[in-house]
N, C-alpha and C positions, 0 to 999 in steps of 0.2 A: 523607431520608437523612440519619443520624446524622452529627455532627463528625468528622471522622480525621484525625489529623495526621501520625499516622506514613506516610511515605513507602512503605515498603513493605509496608505492610498495602494500601494503596490498590492498589500494582502487584499484588498476588497477587490483589486481590478483580477488576480489572479481567481478568487473564489467566485466572482460574477462569470468568468470563463469556463471553470469549474463547474457551473450549475446550469448555463443557458449554452455552451457551445456543443454543436454536434461531436464535434471530435476537440476536446481541450488540448488534447497533446499538440496541434499546430501552432496555439497561442503560446504553450509551454515551452515547445522548441525555439521557438523566436525568440522569447525572454531569455533563453539558457545561452544565449549569445552575446548577452550585453553583458558588460563589465562588472557591474554591480550584484550580477547572478554569482560571481565568485567568491563575493564578500560574505561574512556571518549575518545572519545565520541561513542565507541562501545558500552557501557553501556546502552545506549539510545533503542539498540534492545535486549540485552541482559533482559530488565525488561520487553519484552514481554513475555518472556519465563515464568515468576512468576504473569502475569497478567488474572485472569479467564476470561470467557464471559458466557453469557446467554446459558443455555445449550439447550433452545427451539431453539435459533436461530443459536448457534454454538456447536451442540454436537462433534465436534471435540477438543475442548478442549481450551488450551490457545491461546492467540493472537497472539504467535510463532508459534503455530501448523497452526493454520490458515493463516498466512503469507507465511509458507511454500506452503501450496496449493495454493493460490493465486500465486505465484512466478512460480512454475511450469505451472499453466495455463497460465500465461501470455508469458510464454517461449514458449509453444505450439503456440502461437497465435502472435507472435512478427511481424511476416511477415505482418500481418494486420495492423501494426502500421506505420507511416509516420516518427517516430523517435524511433526507437527501444531501443535507450541507455536512452532516456527521459523514455520512457513507461516502463522499466524495473525496473530502479531507481524507480519510482513513486510507482511498484508493491511491491517492499520492504520496502519502507517506508508510505504504504498508511495507517497504522495505527498506525504510531509511537509514535501519541497523547494520544492514550488508557491508556496507564500506568499511565499518571499522571492524567487522569480524571474518571477511572474507581471507581464507588463505589456499596456497596451492600447496597440497600436499601430495609430493610424488607424483605429480601432475595431475591430481585430483583437486576440482577446485570445490571447495567447501563454505557454507556460510552458517556454522552451526550456532545458535542461540540468536539469531538474526531478529526474531520476532521479540524476545523480552528486551534484548538490547534495544530495539526501536521504540518500546513504550517509551522508556525514557526520553528518548532522541526526540519522539514526537510532542512531547510536554515541552521540552526547550525549545523545540522550533514555534509551536504556536505559541508560548508564552511570550515570545518577542514581538506579538503583534496582538494579541487580546488577554484579557484580564478575567474572561470567563471560564472559570477553573473547573464546573460541572462538564460544562462542553467539551473543553480540552481532555478531560477524562476520559469522556465517553469516545473521543476519535482514539485516544491512546489504546485504550482497552481493546477496541477492534483490533489495533495495530499488534498489539499482544498476544492474540488469540486468533490469527490470520491462518495459522499452518494447524491448525485443530482438526480441521475435517480430515487432513493425513493423520495425524495423529493418533483420530480415533478410531479411522475406519481400518488402518495396519495396526493397529494394538501396538504404538509404539509407545514407550515408557517417558516421552517428553511431557505429556499433556496434564492439564491441572481443571479435569473437567469442573470439578465444583465451582473453582473459582471463575471458570467462562461462565456457567449458569448465573452465578453470584454478580458479575461485574458486567456483563452485557447481554444482548439480546439474542437468541441463537440463531434466527432468523436473518440476522444484519452480518452474524457471522458467517452464516452457509453464503449469501449472496458476495459478499467479500471475495469468501474464496473461491466461488465460483469464477468472479472475473480475474482473480489471480491464476487460475487452473487454466481457462480458456485465452487470457491474455499473455501466450506463449508462440513460440514457432512451432507448429506440426501438432498442436494440440487437436483431439476430436472432442467436439463439442457434446455430442451423444454420452459418451464417455465420462465425460467431465460432470455432467449432468445427473449422469446414475449415482456417480461417488458423492456428490454433494445431498442427493435425496437419501442416500443410505446412510451420509452422516445425521441427516435429520431424524430419519428411524430411531437409528440407533438414540438419540438425545432424548425420543418421546418414551422409549423403552424403560 
């Protein structure tokens, strides 16, 4: 890949591949080996490569490995989204908060609050390339609420359903959440689809 110093051009190329490629992960893996990928703000993505996950829930390995699976799943389903651009960027950035909060607690790997942490980091990342504040906010809010399928269906106390309904489109949260759940090793698509369907029913009740 040729050396590119223009940040806006890098952003445009990433976005083009996110929106147009059948498997955006192939391009993302390629650029992740470039020296500039380890400079800010791309360093926020590069850190995912070194961030481990629970083998029980993520046998695919690092946060980066998981993110690449989610991005490819999102690319397959982008026509189901009302706003493919926002949806694909949210898929890429949905776990950007994990590197900063991941801890090994007596052999148990956790990433508590990575969704709320990720909201601000998504803003920080995208603000380096774009001044479109309403759009950046839409991406960041999807990142913020991508775990709410679990919180709602399992009746966990971490959710903010009123905030989610106010700040996002429930169907977009459901679609991103489905890609997140399918985009990991050993996932059973039928089970994940049922969980997301249950979430949507609960949101309508």
